N, C-alpha and C positions, 0 to 999 in steps of 0.2 A: 273538736269536741266529740266525745263518744259516750254512750250510755249502754248499760247492760240490759238486755231484754230477754225474757223467758220465751221459749218456743212452745207454742200450744201443743199439748198432747205428749210432751216429752219432758225429761228432766234437764234438757240441755239449755244453754243460754248462749247468746251471741252478742257481739259488739255492734251497736248501731251507730254509725257515724252521722253527726248532725251538721248539715250545711247551714251557714249563717249569712246574714246580711253583711256585705263588705263594709258597710258603714258602722257595723257593730263589732268588727274584729278588734281584738286587743292588739297592742303593739307587737306582742310576741307571736300572735296568730299571723300578722302581716309579714313578719320576718320569715316564718315557716312557709307561707304561701309564695313569697318571692324566691326563697331558696329552692322550692320545688320547681318553679318555672325556670329558674336559672340553670339548675341541673338538667332538666328535661331538654333545654335548648342546647346543651353541650353534648347531647347524645345524638349521633347521626344515624343510628339504625332504627329498627321498628319498635324501639322502646321509647323513642324521644318525641319531643314536641313537633318537629317537622313531619314525622310520620303521621301523627294524629291530625295535625292541621291539614295534611293531604287527603285524609278521608273525605273531608267536606268538599274540597274543590280540587285544584291541581295537586298531585297528578291522578288521583283515583276517581274523583267525582262520584262518590257513593251516596251523597246526601239526597234527601227527599224534601222537595219543596213544592207546595201546591199539589200534593198528592195525598191520598188517605193515610200515608205512612209518616207524615211530617212529625207528629209528636212522638210516636214510638221510636222512629229512627234516631231522633236527636236525644231521646232519653238513654238509649243504649250507647250512643256515642259518648255522652258525658260520663256514663258509667265506666266504660273501658278507659277513657282518658284519665279519669280520677284514679282508677286502679294503677295506671302507669305512674302517676305522680306519687302515689302512696308507696310504690315499690322503691322509689328514690328517697322519699322523705316520709317515713311512717307518720300517720295521724293527720296529714294534710287533707283538707276538703276544699271543694270548689265553692266559693261564696256567690251570692246573687247580688245583682245591681237592681234596686227597686226604682225603676224609671216611672212608676206611678206617682211617686212623691218627690223625686229628685229632678231638678232641671239642669243637671250637669253630669259629666262623666266623673265617677268617684276619684278622689285625689290619689287613691292607691294606684290608679292606672295612669295618672297624669304627672305625678311628681317626678322630676328628672333624676332624682337620686334618693337613697334612703338616708336615715340620720347619720350613718357612718360614712356617707359620701360615695357609696357604691352605686353604679348605674342601675336604674330601675328596670328589671326585665319585663315588667308589665306595661312599660311605655315603649311601643314598637317604633324602632327607627329604621330597621332593615329586616328582611326576611329571606330565608333560603328555601327554595322549592325542593321538596323531598325528591330524592333519586337523581334529579338533574344536577343538584348542587349549585344551581344558579342563584346567586345572592343579589337582591335588588334593594335599593333605598325605598322605604315606605313613604308615600306622600303623607303629610301631616293630616291628622283628623281635622275635620272642619265642623265641629258640633254646631248644629242649628243654622248652618249657612246654605244648606241645600233646600230645594223646594219641599214643602211638606209641613205637617203640623208641628208646633213646638212642644217640647216636654214641659211638664209631666203629662203622662198618658192615662191618668186615673179614669176619666170618663169613658174612653174607648175600651180600657181594660174591664171596667165594671160592666159595660154592655156585653162583652164577650162572656164574662162570668155569669151573666144572667141566663145564658143559653142552657137548655136541659138536654139537648141532643148532642152526642159526641161530635158528629160530623159538622154541625153548625157551630159548635163551640170552637173546634179546631180551626175552621175557616176564619172565624172572627179573630181568634187569638193570633193566627198567622198574619193577619192584616196589621195588627199592632206590632208584631215582630218585624215586619218589613219596614214599617215607619221608623223604628229604632235604628235599624241598619243604615237607612238613608240619612237620618238625623246625625249620626256619628260621623259619617263621611270617611275619607281616607280609604284604606283597603276594605273597611267594613262594608262599604256599599258595593263591593265586587264579590259575587257569590263564589268565584273561583279562588279568591285570596282571603276572604273575610276571616277564616279561622287562624290565619297567621298573625292576627292581632289578638293578644290575650284578653282584651275586653270582650271579645266575642263570647268567651266562655261564661263571664259574669252575666252577660245578656241572656244567653241560652239557659243558664241555671234559673234565671227568673222565669223564663218560659216554662221550664219543667216544673218549677215550684207552682206556677199558676195552674198547670194541669193537676198537680197533686192536691191543691186547695179545691179545685173544681170537683175532683173525685170525692172528696170528703162531703161536699155539698150535694153530690148526685151519685150516691152509692148504687152500683149496678148499672150505671150508664156507660156502656162499653162501645168500643169500635164495632163495626159490622162483623157479624160472626164469620163471614168469609175471609176476614183479615186476620183472625186470631192466630192461626198457625202459619202465617207467612213468615219466612225466615228473612231477617234483616242483614244486609251486607255490613261488614265482611265476615263476621264470626258466627252467624247463624242463630243468634238469639231470636226468638219468635216474638210477635206482637204480644201474645198472651203473657210471655215472661217479663214484659215491661210494665205490667199493670200494677204491681205492688212494689213500691220502692223499698219497703222494709225487707222484702225478700231479696232485694239487691244490696242490702246492707247499709242503707242510708235513709235519712228523713230530713225534714226541714225544722229548724228551731221554731217552736211555737205551734207546730202542727201536730195534732193528736187525732188519729182516726185509724180505721182498719179498712183495707180494700183487698179483694181476693186476688191471688196471684200464685205464681209458681217459682221455683228456684231457677235462676239464670245459669247458663253454662259458664264455665271458667273461660277466661280469655285465651285465645289461641293465636299463634302466628298465622297470618293470612294475608296474602297479596302484597306484603311489604318487602319481600326479599328480592 
């Protein structure tokens, strides 16, 4: 879904893509999402799913966890991955999985096939490590079978959202994030492999949405000033450039607010050849 938005101070307008809850996707939206992932998985170079999965863990290990860059790094990660999907299937957006109200992995990611009988690319059965070409069978997800709190995570999410300091909020939200990874099981509980499971992206879009909602509640609550001009791997987007999702060309359905930000750099080939 997209809306037209006016750019303040100019006569220009741009298209703002709206990310939606996976549980509210229309059947046609789900067809588009699965087609985008299917096409991305068939691309073996640095435009494809494997390349972007490799940003997070094997082979590149660029991800930021339990560092001050956790939220900014993952925001730019989703941004560039979503652009890669849109280059293959225009108009597709990454949906979020709301694990604050849901006690199960969304059926979009668990159905073995689509209504036409095609294999579901959102249900991981095997993965291929980028560059090495090594294909492995994915162990099945084991939702709720690992030690840790059961879904839904509304209480712990609400506790994080009550924080008013960015660093404290980020730490609390990352704790919820970690619990979801462990709850899902399979390769989702392995930081090196987690992004090779497509449900990873629905989970992280929820994390990014949470930051966006928190920003609307805490305008001006920013990361530490010393972080704002830090360049994030691999394309050099700065933390400052992650602050305003509307400047990145997207927003979340049902979210209306303004946060200060700057234009992000265009994606560049980096580290994947």
